[in-house]
C-alpha positions, 0 to 999 in steps of 0.5 A: 499500500502506497503512503503517497499523497496525490494531488485531487484538484488545485485551483484558484480564485484572483482578486482584481483589487490587489492582484493576489490570488487565493489558491487550494490544494486537494490532496488525497490521502491513503492514510490519515488520522489515528486509524491511519484511513484513507481521507482527503486534506484541503490546504488554502493559506496555509490551514489544512484540513483533515477529512478523516473518519474520526473528525467528520464523525464528530462534524457529521454528529454536529451537523445532524445536532444542529440540523444542517446538511452543509456544516461550516468547519468555522475553526478551519474557515477563513471568515475575517471578511465579508467579501473574501473569505474561505469556507470549509464544509462538511455535507452529510448525506450519501456520499459524504462530501467536503466542500470549499467555497472561495470569495475575493473582493472582485469574485463571485463565491467558487465552490467545488465538492469533493466525495470523501473515500469512506462513510461514518 
């Protein structure tokens, strides 16, 4: 079994206000978390979000408790400004999905979703 991460997706959203851009990298990981099970990592702005069975089970529980199917992972998102952000979500359902939404000052909201390689 390989323990090498592979890039599933990499994309950027440009901000025409200052020429900067926010880049998102999504990695498929054969071993994540305490149980070394397959999962995905989302990297953006120096933040890494691990979507592995242990934490996803807790997020799914919190989503159910809150009565939402799209659970915003607030502590792993960049929410400083209303007109620019990076939001990471868990989408409960079958299959479970990770969702990333990015907005710069000059862009509309760009979102992408990724199926998780497990169920909880």
